N, C-alpha and C positions, 0 to 999 in steps of 0.2 A: 437459378440453374434448372430447377425442375420444369419450369414453364418452357424454357428454351428447348429442352430435350423433347418434350411433347410436341412442340411446334415442328421439329425436324423429322420426327418419326414417320409420318405418313408418306413422305416422298421417298424414303429409303427402304421401307419394308417391302414394297412390291418388287424392288430390284433384287433383294436377297431371296425372296420367295421364288423368283423366276430363274435363279441361277441354275437350279437342277434341271429345269425344262430345257434351257439352252444347252446345257451340258449333254443332255440326252440327244438333242438334235445334232450337235456336233459329232457325237459318237456314231450316230446312224449314218450321217453323210460320209464319214471316213470308212464305214463298213459297206458302203454302196447301197444303203437302203434309202434311195433318193425319194421315192414317192411317199413313203411312210414319214420320213423326216420333214419334207416340205409341207405335206398336208396337215400333220399334227402341229407343226409350228404355226401355220396360218390359222388353224383353229384356236390355238392357245392365244395368239396375238389379238385376234378379233374379239375373243371373249374378254380379255383384259381391257381392250379399248372401250368396249361397251359397258362393262361392269365396274370398271375402276377409272372413270374419266378424270378424276382429280389427280391421280398419280400416273396417268398414261404417258404424258410427255416425258416425265423423268425416266420411266421404264424404257420408252422407245429410245431415248438417248443412251441409256445404259447398255442397250442391246449392241450398239456399235463398239462398245468396249470389250465385248466378249470375243473369244477366238473364232466363234462360228461366223462372224462377219467376214473373215478372210476367205472362208470356204464359199459362202453365198455370193461374194463379190467376184468369184471366178466365173459366174454366170454373166455373159455380156449384157443380157436384158436388165438384170438387177443393177449391175454396175453403171450402165449408161444412164439410167434414171438418177442414180446417186451422184454421178460426176457431172451431169448436165453440160455436155460439150457445146450445146447451142444456147445455154443459159437457162434452160427450163426442162423439167421432166416431161415425159409424154410427147416428145417431138415426133416428127414424121418418120424418122429412122426407126424409132422404137415401135411405131405402128407396123412398119415393114417387118420387124422382128416377129411380131405376132402373126402377120400374114404369111411369113415365109418368103418374102419378096426382097428385092433390092439388096442390101448389104447383109441380109440374114445368114446366108450360106457362108459368106466370108467370116462373119463374126463367130459362127459356130466352129468353123475349121480352125480359127485362131485361138479358140478357148482351150483350156485344159480338159482332159477327159471328164473330170468332175464337173467343171463349169458347163461343158456341153450337155451332160446328163441333167443338170439342174435346169438349164435353158430349155431342153426338150420337155421336161415335166411342167415347168411354169407355163408353157404354151397350152397345156391341157387344163389349167386352172379356170374357174368360172369367169374371171374378168377377161382373160384372153379369148375364151370362147365367145363371150358377149361382144367383144370388139369385132371379131370375124362375122358374127351375126349382124351387127350394125352395118357393116359394109355390104352384106348381101341384101339387107332390107332396103338400104338407100338405093342400091342398084335397081331393085324391083320397082321402087317408086319413080326412078328416072324412066324406066321402061313404060310405066303407066302414063306418065305425063307426055311421053313421046308419041302417044296416040293423038295428041292434040295438034292441030296445024300450027306451024311456026312456033314450036315449043321452045321456051327459054328456061334455063336452069342456073341458079346461083348457089355456089358452095362457099360459105363463110368459114374462115380458118380451114382452108381446103387441105392443108398438108400435102401429101403426095397424090391425093385424089385417086387412090387405088380402086375405088368403087366403079369407076368408068370402065375398067377392064371386064367387069362382070355384066355390063349393060348391053343388051342386044340393040337397044335404041341408039346407043352411041356408035356401035359397030356398023349399023346400017344407015347412019346419017339422018335419023329422025329428029334429032335435037338441032334446031336451027342455030342456037346460041348457048354456049356453056361458059360461064364466067367463074374462074377460080380466084378467090380473094383471100389473101393471107399476108401477115406481116413478116413472115420468114421468107426472104428472097431466095435463099438456097432451096427451099421447097418449091417455090414457083419456077426456079430454073429447071428443076427436074420435071415438073409438070409440062413446061414448054418443050423439053426434049422428048418426053415420052408420049404426050397426048395432044400436041398441036395438030398432029396428023388426023385426029378424030374431031377436030373443030373446036378444041378447048382454047380459050384465051385466058390470060392471067392479068391480075391487077394487084400491085402491092398496096397494103393499107392495114390499119388497125381498127379495132372495135370503136375506139374513140372517134375515128374519122366518120364512121357510120352514124354514131350517136350525135355528132356535131353537124351532120349533114354535109360535110365537105367531100365525102365520097359519093359521087353521082353515079349510081349503079343502074338505075332504071327499075323496071318491073319484070317479074318472072313468073312462070307457071309453077315452079317448084323452088322454094328457098329453104335451105337447111344449113345447120352448123353442127357437124358430127361430134366434135369433142370440146367445143368451146365453153359451153355453159358450166362444165365441171370446174372452171376457174373463175367464174363471175359471181360476185356477191349479189344479194337479193335486188338491190337497187339497179345495178347495171344489167342484171338478167331481165328484169321487168322492162327496162327501157329498150333493150335490144329486141325483146319479143315484139314489142309494139312496132319498132322500125322494120323488123323482118316481115311483119304482117302488112305493113304499108307497101313493102316492095313486092308483095304477092299479088299477081293479077287476079281479077274476078274469075272465080272458078278454079283457081290454083290451090296449091297446098304449101303448108309450112311445117317443117319437122324440127323438133328440138329433143335430142337425147340427153340424158344426164345419168351419171352413176348413182345407184340407189344408196340411201342411208343403210348402213349395216352390211354392205357387200362383203362377202367372205374374205376377200384379199386385202381389205383396207388396212388392217393391222400390219401385215407384212410390208405393204407399200410404204407406210409411214415410218416403220421402224428401220427397215434395211434399204429402202430405195429413196428415202427422203422425198417421197412423192405424195403430196397432200392435195386432195381435191375438195371441192365443195359439193357434198352429197345432197340429194333431194329425194323426197318421198312424193306420194300422190298428191297430198295437200299442197305441197310446194309447187308442183307442176300446174295444178288447177289454179293456184293463185296467179301464176304467170298468165294463164288464159283469161282470168277474170278481168284483167286490165284491157282486153281487146274490146272494140265496139261490138256489142252483142248483135246488132242488126246486120253486121257484115259477116258474121260467123255462120256458116252453113252447118258444119259438123265439127265437134271437138272431142277428141278421144285421148285418154291417158291410159297407158298399158305398159306392162313389164315384159322383158324377154323371158325365155324359159330357164335362164341361168340365174334368175333373181339377182342380176347384176346391174342392169341398165333399165331405166324407165323412160318412156317416150311421151311427148306431147305432139299430136298430129292434128292440125287444124286445116279445114277446108274453108275457102272464102266463097261467099255468095256470088253467083254470076251477075 
C-alpha cells in the first residue's frame, strides 16, 4: 500500500498546489481585473509547464475541471481553439481573430462582456503580436520578390492568406502568379472570393501530396509555410523543408516560421485551449537547413521576432 501511495502522489500534488492560483485568477476575472488575471495565469502555467514536465499533463487536464474554465471559455478565441469546429486548433478563422479581420468583430459582439474583455486582452499577448508580425514580414518578402520579373509565389497551408492585403506588390500586380495551397477547402473558398481579383489562384492538397510528389506545383521565387511547421514532427519537417527548397527558383527565397520553445503563452494554450504545437529552437531550425544541398544555398539565416515567440528560417537559393 505504501508503494502505491508514493506512485500516485506526483501526479496529484501539482493539482492541489495549483488550486489557489486558479482560485485567484477566477476571483480577479469576476472583479474585472482582466489583464492582471490573464497575465499572471499565463506566467504561472508556462512556469509549471517548463519546471514540472512530468506532472504538467495532469495539471493541464485538472485546469479544465476548475470553475475558471467557464470564464475563460467565454472568450471566443480561447473557446474556438478548444472546440475545434474545423477539426483542429489554429484554423484560419482563429488567425482572423488575431488580425481583427473576417469573423472577429462578429465573434466579439456575440461574446459576453467578460468574454469580450478577455478576447481583447489575449490579442495583446506575445503569441498574438507575433502572429501579426509574421503576417507583416511575409508581406514585406512578397514585396521584395515582386521586384523580380515574372515573380511567382507559393503559400503552403495558406489559410485565409491575409498577408496579401498588406503587400503593395500584390495591389500593383507585380506578382505574376500566386498559388495558395491548403487542405482546408473552406479557407480556399474564402481566398477565391477575396483575392482572386489580385491574381491569386488556389489548389487543394495536403503536405502528404507534396512529400509524395503528387502535387505538381512548379517552381517559385518565394515559397513559405506560415504556420504549418508548428504541427510537423522532425521527420516530416525535414522532408518538407527539402521539398520547399526544390520548389524554390534559383535566386529565390524560402521562409519557415515556427513557434519558439518556451513561448510565454504555451501553458495557457495547452491547458485551456487544448492547442498543442511542436515548438522549435535555433538548433532545431538549423537542423532543418542542414539537410539542404550546401552548394545550392546562397544565404541561410535563423532569427527570432521581438516578441520571443516565433523563430524563422530564411534561406536564399544560389542563382
